[in-house]
N, CA, C and O atoms as a CHARMM CRD file, in Angstrom:
* protein
*
  268
    1    1 MET  N    -20.27900   1.85400   0.79100 PROA 1      0.00000
    2    1 MET  CA   -19.26500   1.23000  -0.04200 PROA 1      0.00000
    3    1 MET  C    -18.57000   0.13700   0.77100 PROA 1      0.00000
    4    1 MET  O    -18.38400   0.26100   1.98100 PROA 1      0.00000
    5    2 PHE  N    -18.19900  -0.92300   0.08200 PROA 2      0.00000
    6    2 PHE  CA   -17.53100  -2.06400   0.69300 PROA 2      0.00000
    7    2 PHE  C    -16.22000  -2.33300  -0.04400 PROA 2      0.00000
    8    2 PHE  O    -16.10700  -2.08300  -1.24400 PROA 2      0.00000
    9    3 ALA  N    -15.24400  -2.84100   0.68400 PROA 3      0.00000
   10    3 ALA  CA   -13.95500  -3.19400   0.08400 PROA 3      0.00000
   11    3 ALA  C    -13.66800  -4.66600   0.35100 PROA 3      0.00000
   12    3 ALA  O    -13.92800  -5.18200   1.43800 PROA 3      0.00000
   13    4 VAL  N    -13.13000  -5.32300  -0.66000 PROA 4      0.00000
   14    4 VAL  CA   -12.68800  -6.71200  -0.53800 PROA 4      0.00000
   15    4 VAL  C    -11.17800  -6.70900  -0.69700 PROA 4      0.00000
   16    4 VAL  O    -10.65100  -6.17400  -1.67300 PROA 4      0.00000
   17    5 ILE  N    -10.48500  -7.30600   0.25900 PROA 5      0.00000
   18    5 ILE  CA    -9.02700  -7.38200   0.21100 PROA 5      0.00000
   19    5 ILE  C     -8.63000  -8.81400  -0.11600 PROA 5      0.00000
   20    5 ILE  O     -9.04100  -9.76300   0.55200 PROA 5      0.00000
   21    6 PHE  N     -7.82800  -8.94500  -1.15100 PROA 6      0.00000
   22    6 PHE  CA    -7.34800 -10.25000  -1.61300 PROA 6      0.00000
   23    6 PHE  C     -5.83400 -10.26000  -1.48700 PROA 6      0.00000
   24    6 PHE  O     -5.15500  -9.37400  -2.00600 PROA 6      0.00000
   25    7 LYS  N     -5.30900 -11.25900  -0.79900 PROA 7      0.00000
   26    7 LYS  CA    -3.86600 -11.39000  -0.63600 PROA 7      0.00000
   27    7 LYS  C     -3.45100 -12.74800  -1.17700 PROA 7      0.00000
   28    7 LYS  O     -4.07200 -13.76700  -0.87400 PROA 7      0.00000
   29    8 ALA  N     -2.39300 -12.75100  -1.98200 PROA 8      0.00000
   30    8 ALA  CA    -1.91400 -14.00600  -2.56100 PROA 8      0.00000
   31    8 ALA  C     -0.39700 -14.04600  -2.53200 PROA 8      0.00000
   32    8 ALA  O      0.27600 -13.03200  -2.71900 PROA 8      0.00000
   33    9 GLU  N      0.12000 -15.22900  -2.29700 PROA 9      0.00000
   34    9 GLU  CA     1.55300 -15.47000  -2.42800 PROA 9      0.00000
   35    9 GLU  C      1.72500 -16.32000  -3.68200 PROA 9      0.00000
   36    9 GLU  O      1.26000 -17.45800  -3.74500 PROA 9      0.00000
   37   10 ILE  N      2.39200 -15.75900  -4.66400 PROA 10     0.00000
   38   10 ILE  CA     2.55100 -16.39300  -5.96800 PROA 10     0.00000
   39   10 ILE  C      4.02000 -16.76100  -6.15400 PROA 10     0.00000
   40   10 ILE  O      4.90600 -15.92500  -5.97600 PROA 10     0.00000
   41   11 ASN  N      4.26900 -18.00900  -6.51000 PROA 11     0.00000
   42   11 ASN  CA     5.65200 -18.44800  -6.71600 PROA 11     0.00000
   43   11 ASN  C      6.28300 -17.83100  -7.94700 PROA 11     0.00000
   44   11 ASN  O      7.48100 -17.54800  -7.96600 PROA 11     0.00000
   45   12 HSD  N      5.46200 -17.61900  -8.99100 PROA 12     0.00000
   46   12 HSD  CA     6.01400 -17.09900 -10.24100 PROA 12     0.00000
   47   12 HSD  C      4.95700 -16.26400 -10.95700 PROA 12     0.00000
   48   12 HSD  O      3.95000 -16.79300 -11.42700 PROA 12     0.00000
   49   13 PHE  N      5.19300 -14.97100 -11.03500 PROA 13     0.00000
   50   13 PHE  CA     4.30400 -14.10200 -11.80100 PROA 13     0.00000
   51   13 PHE  C      4.70600 -14.21000 -13.26400 PROA 13     0.00000
   52   13 PHE  O      5.81400 -13.82700 -13.64100 PROA 13     0.00000
   53   14 ASP  N      3.80800 -14.73100 -14.08200 PROA 14     0.00000
   54   14 ASP  CA     4.11400 -14.85900 -15.50300 PROA 14     0.00000
   55   14 ASP  C      3.00400 -14.20200 -16.32100 PROA 14     0.00000
   56   14 ASP  O      2.04000 -13.67100 -15.77100 PROA 14     0.00000
   57   15 LYS  N      3.15700 -14.24800 -17.62600 PROA 15     0.00000
   58   15 LYS  CA     2.19400 -13.62100 -18.52800 PROA 15     0.00000
   59   15 LYS  C      0.78800 -14.16900 -18.30400 PROA 15     0.00000
   60   15 LYS  O     -0.18200 -13.41100 -18.29800 PROA 15     0.00000
   61   16 GLU  N      0.67600 -15.47500 -18.12300 PROA 16     0.00000
   62   16 GLU  CA    -0.63000 -16.09800 -17.91500 PROA 16     0.00000
   63   16 GLU  C     -1.31300 -15.56900 -16.65100 PROA 16     0.00000
   64   16 GLU  O     -2.52000 -15.32700 -16.64900 PROA 16     0.00000
   65   17 TYR  N     -0.53600 -15.39200 -15.57700 PROA 17     0.00000
   66   17 TYR  CA    -1.10100 -14.87100 -14.33400 PROA 17     0.00000
   67   17 TYR  C     -1.70400 -13.48500 -14.56400 PROA 17     0.00000
   68   17 TYR  O     -2.83500 -13.21600 -14.16100 PROA 17     0.00000
   69   18 PHE  N     -0.93600 -12.61200 -15.21400 PROA 18     0.00000
   70   18 PHE  CA    -1.40200 -11.24600 -15.43300 PROA 18     0.00000
   71   18 PHE  C     -2.59300 -11.19300 -16.39200 PROA 18     0.00000
   72   18 PHE  O     -3.48400 -10.36200 -16.22000 PROA 18     0.00000
   73   19 GLU  N     -2.61700 -12.06400 -17.39000 PROA 19     0.00000
   74   19 GLU  CA    -3.76200 -12.12200 -18.30700 PROA 19     0.00000
   75   19 GLU  C     -5.02500 -12.57600 -17.58000 PROA 19     0.00000
   76   19 GLU  O     -6.10500 -12.02500 -17.79100 PROA 19     0.00000
   77   20 THR  N     -4.87800 -13.57800 -16.72700 PROA 20     0.00000
   78   20 THR  CA    -6.02200 -14.07100 -15.95200 PROA 20     0.00000
   79   20 THR  C     -6.51100 -13.00700 -14.97400 PROA 20     0.00000
   80   20 THR  O     -7.71600 -12.79900 -14.83200 PROA 20     0.00000
   81   21 ALA  N     -5.58500 -12.33700 -14.30400 PROA 21     0.00000
   82   21 ALA  CA    -5.95800 -11.28500 -13.35600 PROA 21     0.00000
   83   21 ALA  C     -6.71400 -10.16100 -14.06300 PROA 21     0.00000
   84   21 ALA  O     -7.71100  -9.66200 -13.54100 PROA 21     0.00000
   85   22 LYS  N     -6.25100  -9.76500 -15.23200 PROA 22     0.00000
   86   22 LYS  CA    -6.93300  -8.71400 -15.99600 PROA 22     0.00000
   87   22 LYS  C     -8.33700  -9.16600 -16.39200 PROA 22     0.00000
   88   22 LYS  O     -9.29400  -8.39800 -16.29700 PROA 22     0.00000
   89   23 LYS  N     -8.45000 -10.40100 -16.82800 PROA 23     0.00000
   90   23 LYS  CA    -9.76000 -10.93900 -17.21500 PROA 23     0.00000
   91   23 LYS  C    -10.72700 -10.90000 -16.03200 PROA 23     0.00000
   92   23 LYS  O    -11.88400 -10.51300 -16.19100 PROA 23     0.00000
   93   24 MET  N    -10.25900 -11.29800 -14.84400 PROA 24     0.00000
   94   24 MET  CA   -11.11300 -11.29000 -13.65900 PROA 24     0.00000
   95   24 MET  C    -11.53200  -9.86500 -13.29900 PROA 24     0.00000
   96   24 MET  O    -12.69000  -9.63100 -12.95300 PROA 24     0.00000
   97   25 ARG  N    -10.60100  -8.91200 -13.37700 PROA 25     0.00000
   98   25 ARG  CA   -10.94700  -7.50900 -13.10500 PROA 25     0.00000
   99   25 ARG  C    -11.99500  -7.01100 -14.09300 PROA 25     0.00000
  100   25 ARG  O    -12.96300  -6.35800 -13.70600 PROA 25     0.00000
  101   26 ASP  N    -11.79500  -7.32300 -15.36400 PROA 26     0.00000
  102   26 ASP  CA   -12.73700  -6.87700 -16.39000 PROA 26     0.00000
  103   26 ASP  C    -14.13600  -7.44600 -16.15400 PROA 26     0.00000
  104   26 ASP  O    -15.13100  -6.73600 -16.30000 PROA 26     0.00000
  105   27 ILE  N    -14.20900  -8.71700 -15.79200 PROA 27     0.00000
  106   27 ILE  CA   -15.50800  -9.34000 -15.51300 PROA 27     0.00000
  107   27 ILE  C    -16.14300  -8.70600 -14.27400 PROA 27     0.00000
  108   27 ILE  O    -17.33700  -8.40900 -14.26900 PROA 27     0.00000
  109   28 ALA  N    -15.34600  -8.50100 -13.23000 PROA 28     0.00000
  110   28 ALA  CA   -15.87300  -7.92000 -11.99300 PROA 28     0.00000
  111   28 ALA  C    -16.45500  -6.53200 -12.23400 PROA 28     0.00000
  112   28 ALA  O    -17.50400  -6.19400 -11.68500 PROA 28     0.00000
  113   29 THR  N    -15.77900  -5.72900 -13.05000 PROA 29     0.00000
  114   29 THR  CA   -16.26500  -4.36800 -13.28400 PROA 29     0.00000
  115   29 THR  C    -17.41000  -4.32000 -14.29000 PROA 29     0.00000
  116   29 THR  O    -18.37400  -3.58000 -14.09000 PROA 29     0.00000
  117   30 SER  N    -17.32000  -5.08800 -15.35500 PROA 30     0.00000
  118   30 SER  CA   -18.33800  -4.98700 -16.40500 PROA 30     0.00000
  119   30 SER  C    -19.61100  -5.77300 -16.10100 PROA 30     0.00000
  120   30 SER  O    -20.69700  -5.37800 -16.52400 PROA 30     0.00000
  121   31 LYS  N    -19.48700  -6.86500 -15.38200 PROA 31     0.00000
  122   31 LYS  CA   -20.63400  -7.74600 -15.16400 PROA 31     0.00000
  123   31 LYS  C    -21.21900  -7.66600 -13.75000 PROA 31     0.00000
  124   31 LYS  O    -22.41700  -7.87400 -13.56100 PROA 31     0.00000
  125   32 TYR  N    -20.38100  -7.36900 -12.76400 PROA 32     0.00000
  126   32 TYR  CA   -20.82900  -7.47400 -11.37600 PROA 32     0.00000
  127   32 TYR  C    -20.82900  -6.17600 -10.58100 PROA 32     0.00000
  128   32 TYR  O    -21.23200  -6.17800  -9.41800 PROA 32     0.00000
  129   33 GLY  N    -20.39100  -5.07600 -11.16800 PROA 33     0.00000
  130   33 GLY  CA   -20.52300  -3.79300 -10.49200 PROA 33     0.00000
  131   33 GLY  C    -19.34700  -3.33100  -9.65800 PROA 33     0.00000
  132   33 GLY  O    -19.47800  -2.37100  -8.89900 PROA 33     0.00000
  133   34 CYS  N    -18.20200  -3.98200  -9.77300 PROA 34     0.00000
  134   34 CYS  CA   -17.01600  -3.49400  -9.07200 PROA 34     0.00000
  135   34 CYS  C    -16.74100  -2.07100  -9.56400 PROA 34     0.00000
  136   34 CYS  O    -16.67700  -1.83000 -10.76900 PROA 34     0.00000
  137   35 ILE  N    -16.58000  -1.12800  -8.62800 PROA 35     0.00000
  138   35 ILE  CA   -16.42000   0.26400  -9.03800 PROA 35     0.00000
  139   35 ILE  C    -14.96600   0.72400  -9.09200 PROA 35     0.00000
  140   35 ILE  O    -14.65400   1.72800  -9.73400 PROA 35     0.00000
  141   36 LYS  N    -14.08200  -0.00200  -8.42600 PROA 36     0.00000
  142   36 LYS  CA   -12.66200   0.35200  -8.46200 PROA 36     0.00000
  143   36 LYS  C    -11.85300  -0.86800  -8.06400 PROA 36     0.00000
  144   36 LYS  O    -12.28900  -1.68300  -7.25100 PROA 36     0.00000
  145   37 PHE  N    -10.67200  -0.98000  -8.64700 PROA 37     0.00000
  146   37 PHE  CA    -9.79100  -2.10000  -8.34800 PROA 37     0.00000
  147   37 PHE  C     -8.36400  -1.58700  -8.34000 PROA 37     0.00000
  148   37 PHE  O     -7.94600  -0.88000  -9.25800 PROA 37     0.00000
  149   38 THR  N     -7.62400  -1.93700  -7.31700 PROA 38     0.00000
  150   38 THR  CA    -6.22300  -1.55300  -7.25100 PROA 38     0.00000
  151   38 THR  C     -5.42200  -2.71000  -6.67200 PROA 38     0.00000
  152   38 THR  O     -5.93000  -3.47200  -5.84900 PROA 38     0.00000
  153   39 SER  N     -4.17600  -2.84100  -7.09800 PROA 39     0.00000
  154   39 SER  CA    -3.34300  -3.92000  -6.55600 PROA 39     0.00000
  155   39 SER  C     -1.89000  -3.48200  -6.52800 PROA 39     0.00000
  156   39 SER  O     -1.47300  -2.56000  -7.22800 PROA 39     0.00000
  157   40 ILE  N     -1.14800  -4.17200  -5.70100 PROA 40     0.00000
  158   40 ILE  CA     0.28700  -3.92600  -5.59800 PROA 40     0.00000
  159   40 ILE  C      0.98100  -5.27400  -5.45200 PROA 40     0.00000
  160   40 ILE  O      0.47800  -6.18400  -4.79400 PROA 40     0.00000
  161   41 ILE  N      2.13900  -5.37700  -6.07700 PROA 41     0.00000
  162   41 ILE  CA     2.94900  -6.59200  -5.99100 PROA 41     0.00000
  163   41 ILE  C      4.29500  -6.21300  -5.40000 PROA 41     0.00000
  164   41 ILE  O      4.94300  -5.25800  -5.83000 PROA 41     0.00000
  165   42 GLU  N      4.69500  -6.98800  -4.40400 PROA 42     0.00000
  166   42 GLU  CA     6.01200  -6.80600  -3.79600 PROA 42     0.00000
  167   42 GLU  C      6.60000  -8.18700  -3.57900 PROA 42     0.00000
  168   42 GLU  O      6.06600  -8.99100  -2.81500 PROA 42     0.00000
  169   43 GLY  N      7.69800  -8.45400  -4.25500 PROA 43     0.00000
  170   43 GLY  CA     8.28200  -9.78700  -4.18000 PROA 43     0.00000
  171   43 GLY  C      7.31400 -10.80100  -4.75000 PROA 43     0.00000
  172   43 GLY  O      6.84600 -10.65400  -5.87900 PROA 43     0.00000
  173   44 ASN  N      7.01000 -11.83300  -3.97100 PROA 44     0.00000
  174   44 ASN  CA     6.05900 -12.86600  -4.39700 PROA 44     0.00000
  175   44 ASN  C      4.65000 -12.63100  -3.85700 PROA 44     0.00000
  176   44 ASN  O      3.80000 -13.51800  -3.92900 PROA 44     0.00000
  177   45 ASN  N      4.40700 -11.45200  -3.32500 PROA 45     0.00000
  178   45 ASN  CA     3.11300 -11.16400  -2.70700 PROA 45     0.00000
  179   45 ASN  C      2.32900 -10.13200  -3.49800 PROA 45     0.00000
  180   45 ASN  O      2.87000  -9.13800  -3.98300 PROA 45     0.00000
  181   46 GLU  N      1.04200 -10.40100  -3.60900 PROA 46     0.00000
  182   46 GLU  CA     0.13600  -9.44100  -4.22800 PROA 46     0.00000
  183   46 GLU  C     -0.99100  -9.14800  -3.25500 PROA 46     0.00000
  184   46 GLU  O     -1.54600 -10.05400  -2.63100 PROA 46     0.00000
  185   47 ILE  N     -1.32000  -7.87700  -3.13600 PROA 47     0.00000
  186   47 ILE  CA    -2.49400  -7.45800  -2.38400 PROA 47     0.00000
  187   47 ILE  C     -3.36200  -6.66900  -3.35000 PROA 47     0.00000
  188   47 ILE  O     -2.90200  -5.72100  -3.98600 PROA 47     0.00000
  189   48 ALA  N     -4.61400  -7.06700  -3.44900 PROA 48     0.00000
  190   48 ALA  CA    -5.56400  -6.39700  -4.33400 PROA 48     0.00000
  191   48 ALA  C     -6.77100  -5.95900  -3.51300 PROA 48     0.00000
  192   48 ALA  O     -7.23200  -6.68300  -2.63100 PROA 48     0.00000
  193   49 ILE  N     -7.27000  -4.77800  -3.81200 PROA 49     0.00000
  194   49 ILE  CA    -8.45700  -4.26300  -3.14000 PROA 49     0.00000
  195   49 ILE  C     -9.47700  -3.89300  -4.20500 PROA 49     0.00000
  196   49 ILE  O     -9.18800  -3.13500  -5.13000 PROA 49     0.00000
  197   50 SER  N    -10.66500  -4.43900  -4.05600 PROA 50     0.00000
  198   50 SER  CA   -11.75800  -4.08100  -4.96000 PROA 50     0.00000
  199   50 SER  C    -12.84800  -3.39200  -4.14700 PROA 50     0.00000
  200   50 SER  O    -13.07200  -3.71600  -2.98000 PROA 50     0.00000
  201   51 TYR  N    -13.51700  -2.44100  -4.77900 PROA 51     0.00000
  202   51 TYR  CA   -14.53300  -1.63900  -4.11400 PROA 51     0.00000
  203   51 TYR  C    -15.89200  -1.87500  -4.76800 PROA 51     0.00000
  204   51 TYR  O    -16.01200  -1.94200  -5.99200 PROA 51     0.00000
  205   52 TRP  N    -16.90800  -1.99700  -3.91900 PROA 52     0.00000
  206   52 TRP  CA   -18.25600  -2.36800  -4.35800 PROA 52     0.00000
  207   52 TRP  C    -19.28800  -1.50800  -3.64800 PROA 52     0.00000
  208   52 TRP  O    -19.04600  -1.01500  -2.54700 PROA 52     0.00000
  209   53 ASN  N    -20.43600  -1.33000  -4.28200 PROA 53     0.00000
  210   53 ASN  CA   -21.52000  -0.56400  -3.66100 PROA 53     0.00000
  211   53 ASN  C    -22.33200  -1.38700  -2.67200 PROA 53     0.00000
  212   53 ASN  O    -22.81900  -0.85300  -1.67600 PROA 53     0.00000
  213   54 THR  N    -22.48400  -2.69600  -2.94100 PROA 54     0.00000
  214   54 THR  CA   -23.33400  -3.52100  -2.07600 PROA 54     0.00000
  215   54 THR  C    -22.67900  -4.87000  -1.77300 PROA 54     0.00000
  216   54 THR  O    -21.82500  -5.35000  -2.51900 PROA 54     0.00000
  217   55 LEU  N    -23.09700  -5.45500  -0.67500 PROA 55     0.00000
  218   55 LEU  CA   -22.64300  -6.80500  -0.34300 PROA 55     0.00000
  219   55 LEU  C    -23.18500  -7.82300  -1.33700 PROA 55     0.00000
  220   55 LEU  O    -22.52700  -8.82200  -1.62700 PROA 55     0.00000
  221   56 LYS  N    -24.37400  -7.57600  -1.85400 PROA 56     0.00000
  222   56 LYS  CA   -24.97700  -8.48700  -2.83400 PROA 56     0.00000
  223   56 LYS  C    -24.09400  -8.61700  -4.07200 PROA 56     0.00000
  224   56 LYS  O    -23.92200  -9.72200  -4.58500 PROA 56     0.00000
  225   57 GLU  N    -23.53200  -7.51400  -4.55900 PROA 57     0.00000
  226   57 GLU  CA   -22.62600  -7.55900  -5.71800 PROA 57     0.00000
  227   57 GLU  C    -21.42700  -8.45800  -5.42400 PROA 57     0.00000
  228   57 GLU  O    -21.00800  -9.24200  -6.27500 PROA 57     0.00000
  229   58 ILE  N    -20.88800  -8.34200  -4.23500 PROA 58     0.00000
  230   58 ILE  CA   -19.73200  -9.15300  -3.83900 PROA 58     0.00000
  231   58 ILE  C    -20.11900 -10.63100  -3.79300 PROA 58     0.00000
  232   58 ILE  O    -19.38700 -11.48700  -4.28900 PROA 58     0.00000
  233   59 GLU  N    -21.26200 -10.91800  -3.19900 PROA 59     0.00000
  234   59 GLU  CA   -21.72300 -12.30800  -3.09700 PROA 59     0.00000
  235   59 GLU  C    -21.92400 -12.94500  -4.47000 PROA 59     0.00000
  236   59 GLU  O    -21.54000 -14.09400  -4.68800 PROA 59     0.00000
  237   60 VAL  N    -22.52200 -12.20300  -5.38600 PROA 60     0.00000
  238   60 VAL  CA   -22.76300 -12.73300  -6.72900 PROA 60     0.00000
  239   60 VAL  C    -21.43500 -12.93900  -7.45900 PROA 60     0.00000
  240   60 VAL  O    -21.25300 -13.95400  -8.13100 PROA 60     0.00000
  241   61 TRP  N    -20.51300 -11.99600  -7.33600 PROA 61     0.00000
  242   61 TRP  CA   -19.19100 -12.12200  -7.95900 PROA 61     0.00000
  243   61 TRP  C    -18.45700 -13.34500  -7.40800 PROA 61     0.00000
  244   61 TRP  O    -17.83200 -14.09200  -8.16100 PROA 61     0.00000
  245   62 LYS  N    -18.53400 -13.54100  -6.11800 PROA 62     0.00000
  246   62 LYS  CA   -17.85900 -14.67300  -5.47700 PROA 62     0.00000
  247   62 LYS  C    -18.32900 -16.00800  -6.05400 PROA 62     0.00000
  248   62 LYS  O    -17.56100 -16.96900  -6.10600 PROA 62     0.00000
  249   63 LYS  N    -19.58500 -16.06600  -6.48400 PROA 63     0.00000
  250   63 LYS  CA   -20.16100 -17.30600  -7.00900 PROA 63     0.00000
  251   63 LYS  C    -19.93400 -17.50400  -8.50800 PROA 63     0.00000
  252   63 LYS  O    -20.29400 -18.55000  -9.04800 PROA 63     0.00000
  253   64 ASP  N    -19.34800 -16.52700  -9.18300 PROA 64     0.00000
  254   64 ASP  CA   -19.10400 -16.65000 -10.62400 PROA 64     0.00000
  255   64 ASP  C    -18.21400 -17.85700 -10.89500 PROA 64     0.00000
  256   64 ASP  O    -17.20900 -18.05900 -10.21200 PROA 64     0.00000
  257   65 LYS  N    -18.58300 -18.66100 -11.89500 PROA 65     0.00000
  258   65 LYS  CA   -17.86200 -19.91100 -12.16400 PROA 65     0.00000
  259   65 LYS  C    -16.41500 -19.68600 -12.59600 PROA 65     0.00000
  260   65 LYS  O    -15.56500 -20.53700 -12.33700 PROA 65     0.00000
  261   66 GLU  N    -16.11400 -18.56700 -13.24600 PROA 66     0.00000
  262   66 GLU  CA   -14.72900 -18.30000 -13.64700 PROA 66     0.00000
  263   66 GLU  C    -13.89700 -17.74300 -12.50100 PROA 66     0.00000
  264   66 GLU  O    -12.67300 -17.87300 -12.49200 PROA 66     0.00000
  265   67 HSD  N    -14.55100 -17.13500 -11.55700 PROA 67     0.00000
  266   67 HSD  CA   -13.86700 -16.53200 -10.42300 PROA 67     0.00000
  267   67 HSD  C    -13.39100 -17.62600  -9.49700 PROA 67     0.00000
  268   67 HSD  O    -12.78300 -17.34000  -8.46500 PROA 67     0.00000
C-alpha cells in the first residue's frame, strides 16, 4: 500500500473549493483505484492523505486532465 500526502494553504475555503475537492476524491476512488481518503483542515491549511494499492494507480491519477 502507498500513501500520497497533499498539503495546501488556502486563503479562503468556500463552497466551490469543497465541491471541487469532493469531485476529485470521487474521481480518484471510482476511476483510479484510490482505496481511502482522509483530510483535515486547520486554519488556512489542509492536509489530505490518499491510499493506493500501486504506484501505477498514483501515476495515472496524477496525469488525469481534471486533476
